[in-house]
N, C-alpha and C positions, 0 to 999 in steps of 0.2 A: 816563501814559506818553507820552513825546514821539513825534511822528510819525516821526522818523528812526529811533528805536528799534524801533517797530512794523514799519517797512519793512525794517530789517535782519533782524529775526526772521522776517518773511515770506519774504524771500529765502533765509535760512538753512534754513528749513523746506522750501522748494521744492527747494533743493540736496540735502537729505537724501533727499527722495522720489525725485529723479532718480538719485541714487547707488544707491538700493535697486533701482530698475527696470533700470538699465544693468548687464548682466552681461558679464563678459569673454568674448571669443570663445573657442570651444573650442581647446585646444592641438593636438588631433588630430581630423580627420574621417576616418571609416572608411566608405567606400562599398561595400556588399556587394550584388552582383547575383547572383541565383540563376537559372541557366538553366532555363527551363521550370517554374518554381515556380507552383503553383496554389493558390488560396484554398480550393477545395473539398477538396483533399487535406490541407491544413494543418488544417482543421476536423475532417475525418473521423478523423484519427489523433491528435487532441488528448489523449485520455485516456492515451496512451502516453508523453507528453512528461515530461521532468524540469522542474525549476524555473528553469533558467538560460538556456534557448534560446527557442523560440517563445513559451512561456508568459510569460516575462519581457518579451519585446518587446511582446506583445499587451496585457499588463496595465499595463506601465509606460511604454510608448511612445505616440506619437501615430500612430494608425492611420488611413490613408485607405483605406477598404474597397473603393471602386469605382475602381480604377486602370485606365488604358487607354493605348494609343499613338495619337497623332494622325495616323497614316498606316498604310497596308497595301500589300502584305504585310509582315510583320515576320519577321526571322530574328535570329540571335544578334548578328551584327556590326552590323546597322542599329539594333537595339535598344540595344546598349551605346553606340554613337556618339550616339544621341539622348539618352540619359541624361547623358552627359558634356558634350555641347555645348548642351543645352537647346533643340534645334531638330530639324527633320526632314531626311531625305535630300535634299530640294530644295536645302538650303543646305549641309549638311555633306558631301554627295557620297557618303556610304557607303550605297548603295542595297541592298547585300546582301553576303554573305560573298564571293561571286564575281560578276563581270560579264564581258561580252565586250568585248575591245579592238577597236574598229572598224578600226584599222589592220592588225592581224594576224589578226583574226577568231578569236582564241584566248582562252580564259578567263583572267581576271586575278584573283588573290587580293587581297583588299582591303588587306592590309598589305605586299604585295610592293614592293620598292624596288631599283632597279638598282645603286645605290651601296652600300647597307648590307645588302641582302638582305631585311631586315624593318624597317619604320619606319611612323610615322603620316603619311607624306607625302601619301597620297591623301585624307586628311581635310581639308576645305577651310576649316574654321572653328576658332576656339579652343575649348578646354574650360574647365570651371570650375577645373581644376588648373592650366591655363596662366595663367589670370587671377590665380590665387594666386601663381604664380611672378613674374608681372609686378609685382603690387602689393607684393611683398616684395623686389623687385630680385634675385630668384634665391635668397633666403635660405631660403625654405620648402623642406622636404624632401618630395618626391613620388615614390612608388613604386606599382607594381601587381603583383599576382600572379594568375595564372589557369592553368587546365590547358592552354589553347590560346592560340596567339600573337595571333589577332585580338582576343580579349577582353582580353588583357593590354595590348596596344599601344594600342588605341582608348580604353580606360578611363584609361590613363595620360596621354594627350595628347601634344602636341608638345614641351613643355619639361620633361618628367619626368626625374628622375635615373636611373630604371631601370624596366624592365618584364621580368617573368620568366614563362616558360612551359615546358612539358615538350617536349623535342626528341623527335619520334616515332622517329627513327633510333637515337639513343643511349640514350634512356630517362632522361636526366638533365635537370636544370633548365638553362635556357638564356636568353640575352639576345642582343642584336645590337650591332654596332659603332656604332650610332646613339647608344647610351647611355653614361653616364659610366664612368670607370675604377673608381669606387667600386662601381658595380653589378656589373662584371665580377669584382672582387675578392670581393664578397659571395657571388655565386653559385658561384664557384670554391671558396671556403672551405666553403660549405654542402654542395656536392656531395662534397667530400673528407671531411667530418666526419660527415655525416648517416648514420645506420645504416639508413635506409629508402631503398628505391629510389623514384625520383621518378615514381610512377605517375600523378600528376595527379589523384588522388582528393581528396575534400573535406578529409580530414585532412592530406594532404600540402600542399595549398594553404594551409590554416590554419597549419601549422607554419612554412612559409617566410614567411608574412605576419607572424607574431609575431617571427621572426628579423629581419625588416626593421625592425620597431619597436625591438627591443632593440639590434641591432648598428649601426643608422644613427642612433640617438639621436632617434627621432621622438617628438614631444610633450613634449620636456624643457625648452623655453623658452617665451617668450610669443609666439613666431611660430608661427602655425598651420601644421601639416603635413597631408599628405593621403595616405591609403593606399586603393587600390581593390582589391577582392577579388572574384573570380568563382568561385562554387561551382556545383554542378549538382544538379538534382532530376530528371534525365533517366532514363527507363527504357530497357531494352534488349530486353525480351521481351514483346510485346503479348499473348501467349497466357496469361501468368500475371501480368498487370499489378497485380491487387489485392494479392497477396502480395508482389510485388516492390516496389510503391510503399510498402507498410507498412515494409519494411526500409529503403528509401531515406530516408523522412521521419523515421523514428526516429533513424537515424544522422546525418542532417543536423541534427536538433535537438541532438544531443550535440556535434556539431562547432561549431555556433553558440554553444552554452553555453561550451565550452572557449575558443573564440576571444575571445568577449566578456570572459570572466573574466580571461584572461591579459593582455589589453590594458588592461583597467581596473586590474588590479593593478599594472601597470607605469607607466601614465600618471596614473591617478586617475580614479575614476568620474565625478567632477564636472568633468573636463577633456577628456573625449572624447565625440564625438557619432557615433552610428551611423546610417546610412541604408541600409535594405534594400528591395529590390524585385525584380521578375522580368523576364525577357526577353519575357514576354507571349505566348508561342506554344508549341505542342507539335509534335513531329515526328509527322506523320500517317501511319499505316500503311494500305495499301490494304485496303478492306473489300469482301467479296463481297455487295454489295447486291442483285444480281440473284437470288441464291438466295432472298431474302425478298421478291421482287417490288417492291423499292424502286427508283425511277427512278435510273439510273446509266448509265455507258458510258465509252468511251475516245475522247479527242480526239487524233488523230494530227497533231501540229503540223508535222512535216516534210512529210507528204503535203499538208497544207493550204497550206504555204508554196510547194510546187511548183505546186499548183493556182492560187494567187494569181499566181504569176509567169506562168503561161500566160494568165490572164485579162488581166493588164496588158500582155502582149505583143500580145494581140488588139486592145487599145484603142490602144496607143501605138506599136506596131511591135515586132518580135521583138528581145529582149535579156534580160539577166539583171537584172531590177529588184529581185528579192529576193536579198540576199546570203546570209543564213543565218537560223537561229532558235536561241534559247537560253532555257532555262527556259520561261516563258510569253510570250516576246517575239519579234517578227519584226523583222528588220533590213533596211531598204531601202538600195539603192545610191544615196546622195544625190548623189554626183559624176556618175553616169550621168544621173540625172534632170535635174540642172542643165545638163549638156553638151547634152542634147537639148531644152533650153528648155521643159521640161514643168513645169507648175505642181505643186509639191510638195503643196500643199493639195488640189488636185484628185486626186492619186494617193492621198492619205490617205483622202479622202472615198469614192472608188470602192472602195478596199480594205476599208473598214469595211462598206460596203453588201454586199460579197460575203461577208465573214467572219461577219457576224451571222446569215446564213442557214444556217450550218453547224450540224449537230446537236451539242448540248452546249454551244454558246457562249452565255453569258448576256450578255456585254457586250464591246465592243472599244473601247479608248481609246488616246489618245496618252500617252506617258510624261510625267509632270510633272517629271522629273528632267533633269539635264544629258545631252544627246545622246551625250556621250563615254562615259558609263557606263550607258546604257540603250538599249533598242530603240525603234523608231518606232511599233510597234503592240503593245499589251498585251492579251492574251487572258484574259478571265475566264470560266471554265467554270462550269456549273451545279453546285451542291452535289452531291457523290456521284460526280462525273466526275473521271477522271484524265487528265492530259496526258502523252502518251508520244511521245518522239522515237526512232524506230526506228534512226536513224543513230548516235546517241550512246548509246542505251539509257537515257537519262535519263527518270525517272518523277516526275511532280509530281501530288500528290493534292489536289484542291480540297475545302475544308471551310470554311463560313462561320460556324461556331459560335463563340460568344464564349468566351474563356479568362479566367476571373476570377483576379485577383491583386491584392495590396495594395502600398501604399507605407507603410513603417514608419520613423518617426524616433524615436530613443531616446537619452537621455543629456543632456549639458551643454546647458542653455538650452531644452530641449524640454518643452513642457507636455503631459502625458499626456491622452489622450482618443481617442474614435472619431469619425471624420468620414464620413458616408454619401454626401455629394455627390460627383459624379464628379471625378476628378483625373487629369490626363494627365502622363506621365513627363517631358515637356519642362519641367515646372515644378519638377523636383527641383534642377536646376543653379542657377536663380535663388534658390531657397530656401536652398541651402547658401551661395551667395554672400552673401546677406543676413545669414546667421548669423555669417559670418566677416568681414563688413564689407569686401567687395571688389565689383568690377563683375561683372555676369553675363557669360557668354561673348558674343563679338562678333556672333553671329547669333541670339541668344536674345531673343525679344520676348514671352515668356510671363511672367505674373505669378507671384511666389512663392506657395507654398501658405500658407494661413492656419491 
């Protein structure tokens, strides 16, 4: 055999192998975030599940068993923003569902917008859905559905066609002027034709999500589209949590099974990739630890802020150095400190020295986030202690316990298996980006999951 013939056959063989290993990108990516989902509850109620929900995902998906968030504290908004952007609040700016506006000293909701009422304007970086829009020159279809607006808007990103949530006042599905005319037409038609009230329960979210796929033609061509869905595993009554959680997880399993089947039937099971994870926290209810002689107590942050102001006044001269407090953070008057030519670093150091001596305080730190969306001093109380603001009646319960939850990928191009090494949620966005052959979000420095 001639050398040229051997070379040709070798190249042809290599091309065949490459063609077999290169799989087309999914036509549709469905990102499912379940608020307050926990691995221990998933496992505990496993005997009660059907075949198409959790059981299917766990058996046929790639399961990263030890998932976590690379920052703390975590709430719904900061969690969903981190999943979408592939980075932490230090870069994406979504430090919590609410923060304090330094100019007005009033709480700001994370998706509030003066022009549109609701938008992703406060999120400072791109999302994986944004990068999909950029890479396809706007041709990709991007929608999100959630029971609440922060989850819907943040998971959708800046460039989405639409985001839908339940309006608390009207009880109907809603969107904002930020989004396309197509989004407004879809939600208007859905509200007029749906026989169910938009309660925002998991089944309602799933139904509208499927309507997005069907009515907007998602997953029908070779351009990848993206749908983000937020469900809930949140309980409401801690006194009957065992029986309540059984009902919640069994219903959630059925909702997931129905959602997956309907989308797979429409798009094709070999053309859609599902990604499921949790917001990684639970709403903590105050516990009467004192009754059982367990160390606990109440840290009164407004009283402590007043005491700190008196102390700083004694050191630097009488003035209002502490502007206010919010959640577990204390806000200093930066302009006053600058006008008086006082070293801000010195003020912070002295403040920490005083605060750490207060009962119940485990640590005092400066915020790692943008000063415009966070306080100057962050109070970490000991486990079992609650933070109480008597002026605003805000109650914050401290608990350092780990919340176990998974990252599960299932569907097109996903190799099944279980991975026990730790995986942080900021790696989801670059993993999805790799699967659909686009750039990761512009502040994402994490590696894709293997």
